[in-house]
C-alpha positions as CSV (number, residue, x, y, z in Angstrom):
1,X,-30.8,8.4,29.3
2,X,-33.6,6.1,30.5
3,X,-34.9,3.9,27.8
4,X,-37.7,1.1,28.3
5,X,-36.3,-2.5,27.8
6,X,-39.3,-3.9,25.8
7,X,-40.3,-1.2,23.9
8,X,-37.0,0.3,23.0
9,X,-38.6,3.6,23.3
10,X,-36.6,6.6,25.1
11,X,-38.1,7.7,28.2
12,X,-36.1,10.4,29.4
13,X,-32.8,12.0,28.5
14,X,-30.5,14.6,29.7
15,X,-28.8,16.9,27.1
16,X,-24.7,16.9,27.4
17,X,-23.2,19.5,29.9
18,X,-21.7,22.7,28.2
19,X,-18.3,21.4,29.3
20,X,-18.7,18.5,27.3
21,X,-19.8,20.3,24.0
22,X,-16.7,22.9,24.5
23,X,-14.1,19.8,25.1
24,X,-15.6,18.1,22.2
25,X,-15.5,21.5,20.1
26,X,-11.4,22.2,21.1
27,X,-10.5,18.8,20.4
28,X,-11.7,18.9,17.0
29,X,-10.4,22.4,16.3
30,X,-7.1,20.8,17.4
31,X,-7.1,18.4,15.2
32,X,-7.8,20.4,11.9
33,X,-4.9,22.3,12.8
34,X,-2.5,19.1,13.0
35,X,-3.7,18.0,9.9
36,X,-3.0,21.3,8.0
37,X,0.7,21.4,9.8
38,X,1.1,17.8,8.6
39,X,-0.2,18.7,5.0
40,X,1.9,21.7,4.7
41,X,5.3,19.8,5.8
42,X,4.2,17.1,3.0
43,X,3.8,19.7,0.8
44,X,7.4,21.4,1.5
45,X,9.4,18.5,1.1
46,X,7.6,17.5,-2.0
47,X,8.7,20.6,-3.5
48,X,12.0,19.9,-2.5
49,X,12.2,16.4,-3.6
50,X,14.0,16.8,-7.0
51,X,16.6,19.1,-5.3
52,X,17.3,16.4,-2.5
53,X,17.5,13.6,-5.0
54,X,19.7,15.2,-7.4
55,X,22.0,16.2,-4.4
56,X,22.0,12.5,-3.0
57,X,22.8,11.4,-6.9
58,X,25.6,14.0,-7.0
59,X,27.0,12.8,-3.8
60,X,26.9,9.1,-4.7
61,X,28.5,9.8,-7.9
62,X,31.3,11.7,-6.2
63,X,31.7,8.8,-3.7
64,X,32.1,6.4,-6.7
65,X,34.4,8.7,-8.6
66,X,36.4,8.7,-5.3
67,X,36.3,4.8,-4.8
68,X,37.6,4.4,-8.3
69,X,40.6,6.4,-7.9
70,X,41.5,4.8,-4.9
71,X,41.2,1.3,-5.9
72,X,44.6,-0.1,-6.7
73,X,45.5,-2.3,-10.2
74,X,44.1,-6.0,-10.0
75,X,46.3,-8.4,-8.1
76,X,45.8,-11.2,-10.5
77,X,45.7,-11.1,-14.6
78,X,42.1,-13.0,-14.2
79,X,40.5,-10.5,-12.2
80,X,40.3,-8.2,-15.3
81,X,38.6,-10.9,-16.8
82,X,35.5,-10.5,-14.0
83,X,35.1,-6.6,-14.1
């Protein structure tokens, strides 16, 4: 591209080579499929979110119950006061 520095007018230019246009088209097509894949993965994760949270809550509850069973009686009479 040639531009006149005083007037800013374009004096001459060449169109980009065909290979450049093809590379640009392939790059944008790849990005579209990546965005679609990412969206679908996020959608699947969101659909299973309730089940996953229920499972986490159930596991934490079971762990807490087991922890309560494993605890020994307080070692001192004053310990009960702080529970």
